[in-house]
C-alpha positions in Angstrom: -19.4 -58.2 -8.1 -17.1 -61.1 -7.3 -14.1 -60.3 -9.4 -11.7 -59.7 -6.5 -12.8 -63.0 -4.9 -12.3 -64.8 -8.3 -8.8 -63.2 -8.7 -7.8 -64.2 -5.2 -9.0 -67.8 -5.7 -7.1 -68.1 -9.0 -4.0 -66.5 -7.3 -4.2 -69.0 -4.5 -4.9 -66.4 -1.8 -8.4 -67.8 -1.1 -10.0 -71.2 -1.3 -13.2 -71.7 -3.4 -16.3 -72.9 -1.6 -16.4 -75.7 -4.2 -14.5 -76.8 -7.3 -10.8 -76.5 -8.0 -8.4 -74.3 -10.0 -6.2 -75.7 -12.7 -3.5 -74.0 -14.7 -1.4 -75.6 -17.4 -2.8 -79.0 -16.6 -1.9 -78.8 -12.9 -4.3 -78.4 -10.0 -3.3 -75.2 -8.1 -6.2 -74.7 -5.8 -5.0 -72.9 -2.7 -1.4 -72.7 -3.9 0.2 -69.3 -4.4 0.4 -68.9 -8.2 2.9 -67.0 -10.3 0.5 -64.0 -10.9 0.8 -60.2 -11.1 -1.8 -57.6 -10.5 -2.4 -54.4 -12.4 -4.9 -51.9 -10.9 -6.7 -48.9 -12.4 -4.3 -46.8 -10.3 -0.7 -47.7 -11.3 0.6 -47.4 -7.7 4.0 -46.3 -8.9 6.3 -45.1 -6.1 6.6 -41.3 -6.8 10.1 -40.9 -5.2 11.7 -43.7 -7.3 12.8 -43.6 -10.9 10.9 -45.5 -13.6 13.7 -48.1 -13.8 13.6 -48.6 -10.0 9.7 -48.9 -10.0 9.9 -51.7 -12.6 12.9 -53.6 -11.0 11.5 -53.4 -7.5 9.6 -56.8 -7.5 12.9 -58.6 -8.4 14.9 -56.6 -5.8 12.3 -57.6 -3.2 12.8 -61.2 -4.2 16.5 -60.9 -3.4 17.7 -60.8 -7.0 20.8 -58.6 -7.5 20.1 -54.9 -8.3 22.3 -55.3 -11.4 20.2 -58.3 -12.7 16.9 -56.6 -11.8 17.9 -53.4 -13.6 18.9 -55.3 -16.7 15.5 -57.0 -16.9 13.8 -53.7 -16.2 15.7 -52.0 -19.1 14.8 -54.9 -21.4 11.0 -54.5 -20.6 11.2 -50.7 -20.8 12.9 -51.0 -24.2 10.2 -53.4 -25.4 7.5 -50.8 -24.2 9.3 -47.8 -25.8 10.1 -46.3 -22.4 13.9 -46.6 -22.2 14.3 -42.9 -22.7 12.2 -42.3 -19.5 14.0 -44.8 -17.2 15.6 -42.0 -15.1 12.3 -40.0 -14.8 10.0 -40.0 -11.8 6.4 -41.1 -12.4 5.0 -37.5 -12.2 7.0 -36.6 -15.3 5.2 -39.2 -17.4 1.7 -39.1 -19.1 -1.0 -41.3 -17.7 -0.6 -43.7 -20.6 3.2 -43.9 -20.0 2.6 -44.6 -16.3 0.3 -47.5 -17.1 2.9 -48.9 -19.5 5.4 -48.7 -16.6 2.9 -50.6 -14.5 2.6 -53.2 -17.3 6.4 -53.6 -17.2 6.4 -54.0 -13.5 3.6 -56.6 -13.7 5.7 -58.6 -16.3 9.1 -58.5 -14.6 8.5 -61.7 -12.7 7.4 -63.6 -15.8 4.0 -64.3 -14.4 1.7 -67.0 -15.7 -1.2 -64.6 -15.5 -1.5 -60.8 -15.2 -4.8 -59.7 -13.6 -5.7 -56.3 -14.8 -8.5 -54.6 -12.9 -10.0 -51.8 -15.0 -6.4 -50.8 -16.1 -7.6 -48.2 -18.6 -10.3 -46.7 -16.4 -8.5 -43.5 -15.6 -7.0 -43.0 -19.1 -8.3 -40.9 -22.0 -9.7 -42.9 -24.9 -6.5 -42.7 -27.0 -4.3 -43.9 -24.2 -6.8 -46.6 -23.2 -6.8 -47.8 -26.8 -3.0 -47.9 -26.9 -3.0 -49.9 -23.6 -5.5 -52.4 -24.9 -3.4 -52.8 -28.1 -0.3 -53.4 -25.9 -2.1 -56.2 -24.0 -3.0 -58.0 -27.2 0.5 -57.4 -28.7 2.1 -59.0 -25.5 -0.4 -61.9 -25.8 0.6 -62.5 -29.4 4.4 -61.8 -29.1 5.3 -63.4 -25.8 2.2 -65.5 -25.1 1.3 -63.5 -22.0 -2.1 -64.3 -20.5 -4.1 -61.4 -19.2 -7.4 -61.6 -17.2 -8.9 -58.1 -17.6 -11.8 -56.7 -15.7 -13.5 -54.1 -17.9 -16.8 -52.4 -18.6 -15.4 -51.4 -22.0 -17.4 -53.4 -24.7 -14.7 -52.8 -27.4 -12.0 -54.3 -25.2 -14.2 -57.3 -24.3 -14.8 -57.9 -28.0 -11.0 -58.1 -28.6 -10.6 -60.7 -26.0 -10.1 -64.4 -26.7 -12.8 -65.2 -24.1 -15.4 -63.1 -22.3 -17.0 -63.9 -18.9 -19.8 -61.9 -17.6 -20.4 -61.9 -13.9 -23.3 -60.8 -11.8 -23.4 -61.0 -8.0 -20.3 -63.3 -8.1 -21.8 -65.7 -10.6 -20.6 -66.2 -14.1 -23.8 -65.7 -16.2 -22.2 -65.6 -19.7 -19.2 -67.4 -21.1 -18.2 -66.6 -24.7 -15.2 -67.6 -26.8 -14.6 -64.8 -29.2 
């Protein structure tokens, strides 16, 4: 327990009882950070196309539809989903839907993507592909992911592993 509280503190949505939050050498305690969330359920809008699902965060920020769509296409291309841009989420496999959720999480160029059991509802092959995608994005574009998982193989692949129990970090390991 405690992962949601920790995410919310890092994201600036809650204040810690004690201590402070630092990112890139700057104290950000209580300040809304440039973060994205990815949940186990992808929460794609079923009536919108894949392109519209990915571009939505930028459109909601007031960025022109044309510019938002261009950025969405760039991400979909990077994730090998360009040929699915006009499809609805129900037409995609579970693994493809999670890759769309990754694209949507990346569209705002976040400092951190929080991923809460992102592969929990995927078969083992799709889960492995999603995990490999996270590490590819880390290596190619320097994206930071904070991933909650009960999957020991994924934890072993991480740069750093924190183990929490009852809201307390009980183990901190740099891999």
